[in-house]
C-alpha positions as CSV (number, residue, x, y, z in Angstrom):
1,X,1.1,-15.6,-15.4
2,X,4.2,-13.6,-14.4
3,X,2.6,-10.4,-15.3
4,X,-0.3,-11.0,-12.9
5,X,2.2,-12.0,-10.1
6,X,4.0,-8.6,-10.4
7,X,0.8,-6.6,-10.8
8,X,0.5,-3.8,-8.2
9,X,-2.7,-3.2,-6.2
10,X,-4.9,-0.7,-8.0
11,X,-5.9,2.2,-5.8
12,X,-8.6,5.0,-6.2
13,X,-7.9,8.2,-4.4
14,X,-10.7,10.4,-2.9
15,X,-10.4,13.9,-1.6
16,X,-12.9,16.3,-0.1
17,X,-12.2,20.0,-0.3
18,X,-13.8,21.5,2.7
19,X,-14.5,25.2,2.5
20,X,-12.2,25.8,-0.5
21,X,-8.9,24.8,1.2
22,X,-6.1,26.5,-0.7
23,X,-3.7,23.5,0.0
24,X,-6.2,20.9,-1.3
25,X,-4.5,20.4,-4.7
26,X,-1.1,20.0,-3.0
27,X,-2.5,17.5,-0.5
28,X,-4.0,15.3,-3.2
29,X,-0.7,15.3,-5.2
30,X,1.1,14.3,-2.0
31,X,-1.5,11.5,-1.4
32,X,-0.7,10.1,-4.8
33,X,3.1,10.1,-3.9
34,X,2.3,8.4,-0.6
35,X,0.2,5.7,-2.4
36,X,3.0,5.0,-4.9
37,X,5.5,4.9,-2.0
38,X,3.3,2.1,-0.6
39,X,3.8,0.2,-3.9
40,X,0.3,0.8,-5.2
41,X,-0.8,2.2,-8.6
42,X,-3.2,5.1,-8.7
43,X,-5.7,4.4,-11.4
44,X,-8.4,7.1,-10.7
45,X,-9.0,10.1,-8.5
46,X,-12.3,11.5,-7.2
47,X,-12.8,14.9,-5.6
48,X,-15.7,16.7,-4.1
49,X,-16.3,20.2,-2.7
50,X,-18.3,20.2,0.6
51,X,-19.0,22.7,3.3
52,X,-19.1,19.8,5.8
53,X,-18.3,16.0,5.6
54,X,-21.2,13.5,5.4
55,X,-21.5,12.0,8.9
56,X,-22.0,8.4,7.7
57,X,-19.9,8.2,4.5
58,X,-17.7,11.4,4.6
59,X,-18.6,12.0,0.9
60,X,-22.1,12.2,-0.6
61,X,-24.1,9.1,-1.6
62,X,-23.8,10.0,-5.2
63,X,-20.0,10.2,-5.0
64,X,-20.0,6.8,-3.3
65,X,-21.8,5.4,-6.4
66,X,-19.2,7.0,-8.7
67,X,-16.4,5.4,-6.7
68,X,-18.1,2.0,-6.7
69,X,-18.4,2.3,-10.5
70,X,-14.7,3.2,-10.8
71,X,-13.7,0.2,-8.7
72,X,-15.4,-2.1,-11.3
73,X,-14.1,-0.2,-14.3
74,X,-10.5,-0.2,-13.2
75,X,-10.6,-3.6,-11.4
76,X,-9.3,-1.8,-8.3
77,X,-9.4,-3.1,-4.8
78,X,-8.4,-0.2,-2.5
79,X,-9.9,3.2,-1.9
80,X,-7.8,5.8,-0.1
81,X,-9.2,9.0,1.4
82,X,-7.0,12.1,1.9
83,X,-9.2,13.0,4.9
84,X,-9.2,11.4,8.3
85,X,-12.2,9.0,8.5
86,X,-14.0,8.0,11.7
87,X,-14.4,4.3,12.6
88,X,-18.0,4.4,11.6
89,X,-17.2,6.0,8.2
90,X,-14.6,3.3,7.5
91,X,-17.1,0.6,8.3
92,X,-19.9,2.1,6.2
93,X,-17.7,2.8,3.2
94,X,-16.2,-0.7,3.4
95,X,-19.7,-2.2,3.3
96,X,-20.9,0.1,0.5
97,X,-17.8,-0.3,-1.7
98,X,-16.8,-3.9,-0.9
99,X,-13.2,-2.8,-1.0
100,X,-10.3,-2.0,1.3
101,X,-10.9,1.6,2.7
102,X,-7.9,3.5,4.1
103,X,-7.5,7.1,5.2
104,X,-4.3,9.1,5.0
105,X,-3.3,8.1,8.5
106,X,-3.6,4.4,7.8
107,X,-1.6,4.8,4.6
108,X,1.3,6.6,6.3
109,X,1.3,4.0,9.1
110,X,1.6,1.3,6.4
111,X,4.6,3.1,4.8
112,X,6.3,3.5,8.2
113,X,5.7,-0.1,8.9
114,X,7.3,-1.1,5.6
115,X,10.3,1.2,6.2
116,X,11.1,0.5,9.8
117,X,14.3,-1.4,10.2
118,X,15.6,-1.2,13.8
119,X,13.8,-2.7,16.7
120,X,13.0,0.7,18.2
121,X,11.5,2.0,14.9
122,X,9.4,-1.1,14.6
123,X,8.1,-0.8,18.1
124,X,7.3,2.9,17.6
125,X,5.3,2.2,14.5
126,X,3.5,-0.7,16.1
127,X,2.6,1.5,19.0
128,X,1.1,4.1,16.7
129,X,-0.7,1.4,14.7
130,X,-2.3,-0.1,17.8
131,X,-3.4,3.3,19.1
132,X,-5.0,4.0,15.7
133,X,-6.7,0.6,15.7
134,X,-8.1,0.7,19.2
135,X,-11.1,3.0,18.6
136,X,-11.8,1.2,15.3
137,X,-12.5,-2.2,16.8
138,X,-16.2,-1.8,16.6
139,X,-16.0,-1.5,12.8
140,X,-13.8,-4.7,12.6
141,X,-16.4,-6.7,14.5
142,X,-19.6,-5.3,13.0
143,X,-20.6,-8.7,11.6
144,X,-20.3,-10.5,14.9
145,X,-23.4,-11.2,16.9
146,X,-24.6,-8.9,19.6
147,X,-26.8,-11.3,21.6
148,X,-26.8,-11.3,25.4
149,X,-25.0,-8.1,26.2
150,X,-26.0,-7.5,29.8
151,X,-24.2,-4.9,31.8
152,X,-22.4,-7.4,34.0
153,X,-19.2,-9.3,33.6
154,X,-17.5,-10.5,30.4
155,X,-19.3,-13.8,30.6
156,X,-22.7,-12.1,30.2
157,X,-21.8,-10.6,26.9
158,X,-22.7,-11.9,23.4
159,X,-20.1,-13.6,21.2
160,X,-19.4,-10.4,19.3
161,X,-19.0,-8.3,22.5
162,X,-16.8,-11.0,24.1
163,X,-14.5,-10.9,21.0
164,X,-14.5,-7.1,21.0
165,X,-13.7,-6.9,24.7
166,X,-10.9,-9.5,24.5
167,X,-9.4,-7.7,21.5
168,X,-9.6,-4.4,23.3
169,X,-7.9,-5.8,26.4
170,X,-5.2,-7.5,24.2
171,X,-4.4,-4.3,22.3
172,X,-4.3,-2.2,25.5
173,X,-1.9,-4.8,27.1
174,X,0.3,-4.6,24.0
175,X,0.3,-0.8,24.1
176,X,1.3,-0.8,27.8
177,X,4.1,-3.3,27.0
178,X,5.4,-1.3,24.0
179,X,5.4,1.9,26.0
180,X,7.5,0.3,28.8
181,X,10.0,-1.2,26.3
182,X,10.3,2.1,24.5
183,X,10.8,3.9,27.9
184,X,13.6,1.4,28.7
185,X,15.2,2.1,25.3
186,X,14.9,5.9,25.9
187,X,16.8,5.5,29.2
188,X,19.7,4.0,27.3
189,X,19.6,6.7,24.7
190,X,19.4,9.4,27.4
191,X,22.6,7.9,28.9
192,X,24.3,8.2,25.5
193,X,23.0,11.8,25.1
194,X,24.5,12.7,28.5
195,X,27.8,11.4,27.4
196,X,27.7,13.4,24.2
197,X,26.7,16.5,26.2
198,X,29.8,16.1,28.3
199,X,31.9,16.6,25.3
200,X,30.6,20.2,24.9
201,X,30.4,19.7,21.2
202,X,27.5,21.8,19.8
203,X,24.6,19.8,18.3
204,X,23.2,20.4,14.8
205,X,20.0,18.6,13.6
206,X,18.8,18.2,10.1
207,X,15.1,18.7,9.8
208,X,12.6,19.2,7.0
209,X,10.1,17.7,4.7
210,X,10.5,14.0,3.8
211,X,12.7,13.5,0.7
212,X,14.2,17.0,0.9
213,X,17.8,15.6,0.9
214,X,18.7,15.5,4.6
215,X,20.4,12.1,4.4
216,X,22.3,13.2,1.3
217,X,23.8,16.1,3.2
218,X,24.8,13.9,6.2
219,X,26.4,11.4,3.9
220,X,28.4,14.1,2.1
221,X,29.8,15.3,5.4
222,X,30.5,11.7,6.6
223,X,32.4,11.0,3.3
224,X,34.6,14.1,4.0
225,X,35.3,13.8,7.7
226,X,34.5,10.2,8.9
227,X,36.3,8.2,6.2
228,X,34.0,5.2,7.1
229,X,31.3,4.2,4.7
230,X,29.5,2.3,7.5
231,X,28.7,5.6,9.1
232,X,26.5,6.6,6.1
233,X,22.7,6.3,6.2
234,X,20.2,5.1,3.6
235,X,19.9,7.6,0.9
236,X,17.1,7.1,-1.6
237,X,14.7,9.2,-3.7
238,X,11.6,8.1,-1.8
239,X,9.3,9.3,1.0
240,X,10.4,8.3,4.5
241,X,13.6,6.5,3.4
242,X,15.0,7.2,6.9
243,X,13.0,6.6,10.1
244,X,15.9,6.2,12.6
245,X,17.9,9.2,14.0
246,X,21.6,8.9,13.3
247,X,24.2,11.1,15.0
248,X,27.7,11.6,13.5
249,X,30.6,13.7,14.8
250,X,31.8,16.2,12.1
251,X,35.3,17.8,12.6
252,X,36.1,20.2,9.7
253,X,39.7,21.4,9.9
254,X,40.0,25.0,11.2
255,X,36.3,25.1,12.1
256,X,34.2,24.2,15.1
257,X,33.4,20.5,15.3
258,X,29.8,19.4,15.9
259,X,27.5,16.5,16.3
260,X,25.1,16.2,13.3
261,X,21.9,14.3,13.6
262,X,19.6,13.1,10.7
263,X,16.0,12.8,11.7
264,X,12.7,11.4,10.3
265,X,11.2,13.6,7.6
266,X,8.0,15.5,8.2
267,X,4.9,15.5,6.0
268,X,1.5,17.3,6.0
269,X,-1.1,15.8,8.3
270,X,1.6,13.6,9.9
271,X,-0.5,11.3,12.2
272,X,-0.5,12.6,15.8
273,X,0.2,9.1,17.1
274,X,3.3,8.9,15.0
275,X,4.6,12.2,16.2
276,X,4.0,11.0,19.8
277,X,5.6,7.6,19.1
278,X,8.7,9.1,17.5
279,X,9.0,11.9,20.1
280,X,12.0,10.1,21.8
281,X,13.6,9.7,18.3
282,X,13.1,13.4,17.7
283,X,14.7,14.3,21.1
284,X,17.8,15.2,19.1
285,X,15.9,18.0,17.5
286,X,14.7,19.4,20.8
287,X,18.2,19.5,22.2
288,X,19.9,20.9,19.2
289,X,21.9,24.2,19.2
290,X,21.2,24.7,15.5
291,X,18.6,23.4,13.1
292,X,19.4,22.9,9.4
293,X,16.0,23.2,7.8
294,X,16.5,21.4,4.5
295,X,14.1,22.4,1.7
296,X,13.6,20.8,-1.7
297,X,13.9,24.0,-3.7
298,X,13.0,22.2,-6.9
299,X,9.6,21.3,-5.6
300,X,6.9,23.7,-6.7
301,X,5.2,23.3,-3.3
302,X,8.4,24.1,-1.2
303,X,6.7,27.0,0.6
304,X,4.0,24.6,1.8
305,X,6.7,22.2,3.0
306,X,8.3,25.0,5.0
307,X,5.0,25.8,6.7
308,X,4.4,22.1,7.6
309,X,7.9,21.8,9.0
310,X,7.6,24.9,11.1
311,X,4.3,23.7,12.5
312,X,5.8,20.3,13.4
313,X,8.7,22.0,15.1
314,X,6.2,24.0,17.2
315,X,4.5,20.7,18.1
316,X,7.9,19.4,19.2
317,X,8.6,22.6,21.3
318,X,11.6,23.2,19.1
319,X,10.5,26.4,17.3
320,X,12.8,28.6,19.5
321,X,16.0,27.0,18.3
322,X,18.1,29.0,15.7
323,X,17.5,27.9,12.1
324,X,19.7,27.9,9.0
325,X,17.5,27.3,5.9
326,X,19.3,25.0,3.4
327,X,17.6,25.2,-0.1
328,X,18.7,22.0,-1.6
329,X,18.5,20.7,-5.2
330,X,18.9,24.3,-6.5
331,X,20.7,22.8,-9.6
332,X,17.4,21.4,-10.9
333,X,16.2,25.0,-11.4
334,X,19.5,26.4,-12.6
335,X,22.4,24.0,-13.5
336,X,24.9,26.9,-13.5
337,X,23.7,28.4,-10.2
338,X,26.5,29.0,-7.7
339,X,26.0,28.2,-4.0
340,X,25.1,31.3,-2.1
341,X,24.0,32.5,1.3
342,X,21.2,35.1,1.3
343,X,19.4,36.2,4.5
344,X,20.1,33.0,6.4
345,X,19.1,31.0,3.3
346,X,21.8,28.9,1.7
347,X,21.3,27.5,-1.8
348,X,23.1,24.3,-2.5
349,X,23.0,21.0,-4.4
350,X,24.1,18.2,-2.0
351,X,23.9,15.5,-4.6
352,X,26.3,17.4,-6.9
353,X,28.5,18.3,-3.9
354,X,27.9,21.9,-4.7
355,X,27.8,24.1,-1.7
356,X,29.0,21.8,1.0
357,X,32.0,24.1,1.8
358,X,29.6,27.0,2.0
359,X,27.3,25.0,4.3
360,X,30.2,24.2,6.6
361,X,31.1,27.9,6.8
362,X,27.5,28.9,7.4
363,X,27.2,26.3,10.2
364,X,30.5,27.5,11.7
365,X,29.3,31.1,11.6
366,X,26.0,30.2,13.3
367,X,27.7,28.1,16.0
368,X,30.6,30.6,16.6
369,X,28.4,33.7,16.8
370,X,28.5,34.0,20.6
371,X,31.9,32.4,21.1
372,X,34.5,33.9,23.4
373,X,38.2,34.3,22.4
374,X,40.7,34.5,25.2
375,X,44.4,34.1,25.9
376,X,45.2,31.6,28.7
377,X,48.4,30.7,30.4
378,X,48.1,27.1,31.6
379,X,50.7,25.8,34.1
380,X,52.5,22.7,32.9
381,X,51.1,20.9,36.0
382,X,47.6,21.4,34.6
383,X,48.3,20.0,31.2
384,X,45.0,18.1,31.1
385,X,43.2,21.5,30.7
386,X,45.0,22.0,27.3
387,X,43.7,18.5,26.3
388,X,40.2,19.4,27.3
389,X,40.2,22.7,25.4
390,X,41.7,21.0,22.3
391,X,38.7,18.7,22.4
392,X,36.0,21.1,23.3
393,X,37.1,24.4,21.8
394,X,39.3,25.7,19.0
395,X,43.0,26.4,19.8
396,X,44.1,29.3,17.6
397,X,47.7,29.5,18.7
398,X,50.1,27.8,21.1
399,X,53.3,29.1,22.7
400,X,55.5,27.3,25.3
401,X,56.8,29.7,28.0
402,X,58.8,29.1,31.2
403,X,55.6,29.5,33.2
404,X,53.5,27.2,31.2
405,X,51.5,26.9,27.9
406,X,50.2,30.1,26.4
407,X,47.2,29.5,24.2
408,X,44.7,31.6,22.3
409,X,41.4,29.7,22.4
410,X,38.0,30.3,21.0
411,X,34.9,28.5,22.1
412,X,31.4,28.5,23.7
413,X,31.2,30.5,26.9
414,X,30.2,27.5,29.0
415,X,33.6,25.9,28.2
416,X,35.8,29.0,28.2
417,X,34.4,30.4,31.5
418,X,35.7,27.4,33.4
419,X,39.3,28.5,32.9
420,X,39.1,32.3,33.1
421,X,41.3,32.3,36.1
422,X,44.2,31.5,33.7
423,X,43.4,34.5,31.5
424,X,46.3,36.8,30.7
């Protein structure tokens, strides 16, 4: 009895390789990881090579029969397609297979729904889910009657059409409401961003494929410089462990301080509605001065992950921002490997704390590349300027003279240029 209670849903995966796509094998392997992340067990996998998808069923009728036989053989209840299915295809496949039929988008939406913790993340996922559902309402109501159905008001429609129209209006109303609530939240976040911008601290954003180790890097830096475990974020070896953007101030001694943000991970074929829904969350990426593109170097498909991340950054209009590539988990390939920086690529192992100092030095080098270094003589009556520069720049030396405070300061031009009238 207890064994049945704990039994996971059995899922069959289906993939169609259109025109010999070279990334097909990687995509199917990733679909299996996504399915397992949704707490389902993969019991069988079907693939088919086609020049074009079947309009009604996506796969051929013979392949549908094979899938139906596998459902019976493995006592499975879910079929997951790696390809995006149209509403009609989902409806037809559900009828033919008598099973739950999902495509990759629906699966990712389910994972995001399970992972969302904050009110904002839950609303963002719900918005994406409703936008995905809206065009699929016809399939949901295909068993309802279609009697009546004049072209007049709602009262002239058959029972099925009434239900369909009411559901459509209800979903559209929910979408409008969620967009408004998220816009209100975004206003509050924008206020916080403006306050952070006033500090003149440079902004660094962790980006990359899901489960590459972004949160591990953030937590390592928090442990060193924040001394507050509550500032850490969830760190787990699973897809999409983190959906919320977290921003932490990092102040390494003798180096430039910065604001570090951890963002939601990317994945191949990330649903467009999710990218749109999380656009405000990913605002930190768009406003960053430096991107840390974290790569799981131990993954055989890391080159493909880099490609997907670059494409997603382009979609976010963030491809122009300077990038430092952080090849994480290098110890899995060579336990004795030393952290090293080669051609803007830094090889580290965040989990083993190997390379964190090198990472900080590389960040400082990137952020300080265009810094100005000047000597300023600040009158004692303008002492608040020294406080501002201590906060927003790096004071290299201080000497107290009869005329005022002589400091050597290094920082970004936008800060230093305000006080050049005191240069000596």
